[in-house]
Each structure stands twice: as structure tokens, then as C-alpha cells.
C-alpha positions as CSV (number, residue, x, y, z in Angstrom):
1,X,28.5,22.6,-1.6
2,X,25.3,20.7,-0.8
3,X,25.4,18.5,2.2
4,X,22.7,15.8,2.7
5,X,21.8,14.8,6.2
6,X,19.6,12.0,7.4
7,X,17.9,11.7,10.7
8,X,16.5,8.6,12.2
9,X,13.7,8.6,14.7
10,X,12.1,5.9,16.6
11,X,8.4,6.1,17.2
12,X,7.1,5.1,20.6
13,X,3.3,5.5,20.4
14,X,1.1,5.1,23.4
15,X,-1.7,2.6,23.4
16,X,-4.3,4.9,21.7
17,X,-1.9,6.0,19.0
18,X,-0.9,2.3,18.4
19,X,-4.5,1.5,17.7
20,X,-4.9,4.4,15.3
21,X,-1.7,3.4,13.5
22,X,-2.8,-0.3,13.3
23,X,-6.1,0.8,11.8
24,X,-4.4,3.0,9.2
25,X,-2.0,0.3,8.2
26,X,-4.7,-2.4,8.1
27,X,-7.0,-0.2,6.0
28,X,-4.2,0.5,3.5
29,X,-3.4,-3.2,3.3
30,X,-7.0,-4.1,2.8
31,X,-7.4,-1.5,0.0
32,X,-4.2,-2.8,-1.7
33,X,-5.4,-6.4,-1.7
34,X,-8.9,-5.4,-3.0
35,X,-7.4,-3.3,-5.8
36,X,-4.9,-6.0,-6.6
37,X,-7.8,-8.5,-7.0
38,X,-9.6,-6.1,-9.3
39,X,-6.4,-5.7,-11.3
40,X,-6.0,-9.5,-11.6
41,X,-9.7,-9.8,-12.8
42,X,-9.1,-7.1,-15.4
43,X,-5.8,-8.8,-16.5
44,X,-7.7,-12.1,-16.9
45,X,-10.1,-10.3,-19.3
46,X,-7.1,-8.8,-21.2
47,X,-8.0,-5.3,-20.0
48,X,-5.9,-2.7,-18.2
49,X,-7.1,-0.4,-15.4
50,X,-5.2,2.7,-14.6
51,X,-4.6,4.5,-11.3
52,X,-7.4,7.0,-11.7
53,X,-10.0,4.3,-12.2
54,X,-8.7,2.3,-9.3
55,X,-8.8,5.4,-7.1
56,X,-12.5,5.9,-8.1
57,X,-13.2,2.3,-6.9
58,X,-12.1,3.3,-3.4
59,X,-15.5,5.2,-3.1
60,X,-17.3,2.0,-4.1
61,X,-15.5,0.2,-1.2
62,X,-16.3,3.0,1.2
63,X,-20.0,3.0,0.3
64,X,-20.2,-0.7,1.0
65,X,-21.7,-1.2,4.5
66,X,-19.5,-4.3,5.0
67,X,-16.4,-2.1,4.7
68,X,-17.6,0.8,7.0
69,X,-14.3,0.9,8.8
70,X,-12.8,2.5,5.7
71,X,-14.9,5.6,6.3
72,X,-14.3,5.7,10.0
73,X,-10.7,4.6,10.5
74,X,-8.9,5.3,7.2
75,X,-7.3,8.4,5.8
76,X,-8.4,9.0,2.2
77,X,-5.0,10.3,1.1
78,X,-3.2,7.3,2.4
79,X,-5.6,4.9,0.6
80,X,-5.3,6.9,-2.6
81,X,-1.5,6.7,-2.4
82,X,-1.5,3.0,-1.8
83,X,-3.7,2.6,-5.0
84,X,-1.2,4.8,-6.9
85,X,1.7,2.7,-5.6
86,X,-0.1,-0.5,-6.8
87,X,-0.8,1.0,-10.2
88,X,2.9,2.0,-10.5
89,X,4.1,-1.5,-9.5
90,X,1.6,-3.1,-11.8
91,X,2.7,-1.1,-14.8
92,X,6.4,-1.6,-14.0
93,X,5.8,-5.3,-13.8
94,X,4.6,-5.4,-17.4
95,X,7.1,-2.8,-18.7
96,X,9.6,-4.7,-21.0
97,X,12.3,-1.9,-20.5
98,X,12.5,-2.6,-16.7
99,X,14.6,-5.5,-15.8
100,X,13.9,-7.5,-12.6
101,X,16.2,-6.7,-9.8
102,X,17.1,-9.2,-7.1
103,X,16.7,-7.7,-3.7
104,X,19.5,-8.2,-1.3
105,X,18.6,-9.6,2.0
106,X,20.2,-7.4,4.6
107,X,19.3,-8.8,8.0
108,X,20.1,-6.8,11.1
109,X,21.1,-8.8,14.1
110,X,20.1,-5.9,16.3
111,X,16.5,-6.2,15.3
112,X,15.8,-9.9,14.6
113,X,12.5,-10.9,13.0
114,X,10.6,-14.0,13.9
115,X,8.7,-15.9,11.3
116,X,5.9,-18.4,12.1
């Protein structure tokens, strides 16, 4: 009999680790938004861009001197995975076989969130 177990861990990074994590998350979000903009541009031209071509565009961003932080603060694997996640979400959005699912809002009172 197979038994599945789950473990829950709470990360408590120190100040230096917090800065590194913030840089990684910020870089991933930046790449997601840039690739989403490219996907919208291609969609407006009635063209489709796949994950491989989007991953290749990461190098274009990294070589741009305005986005030098992508070379110094970002992990290439995490950026590539974000692009693959975006390509998967984009293709599922246009897939007629996939029906939209409404996400349940499960709010925890132990960890409230504050919106501005």
C-alpha cells in the first residue's frame, strides 16, 4: 500500500537571503510580463509563438544593457521555467477542449492579506 505524506515548511530567510529571493522573484515576474507582451503582439498579428522561441528571446533581454540585472541576479533555469509556464497557460487559454474553471476563494483567517 502506497502512503502519501506531505510536509509543510516555513522559510525564515535572513536579510541577505531575503534580498536574493526578492531579486529572483522580481526577475521571473519581469520576464513573464515581457514575454506576455511579446505574445500579445504576435497574437495581434495572428501569429503564434511557441515556448522554444520565447525561451530564445530571454537571451535578447539578457543582452540588453537596460536589463543587466537579468544576468547578475536571475537564475536562467527559473526564467526558462516561467516562460514555459506562460506558453502552457497561453496554449490552454486558446484550447477549445479546456473549459474555464472558476477558482474557489479560500481565505485563511490565520494569514490575512491586506489589499491597497
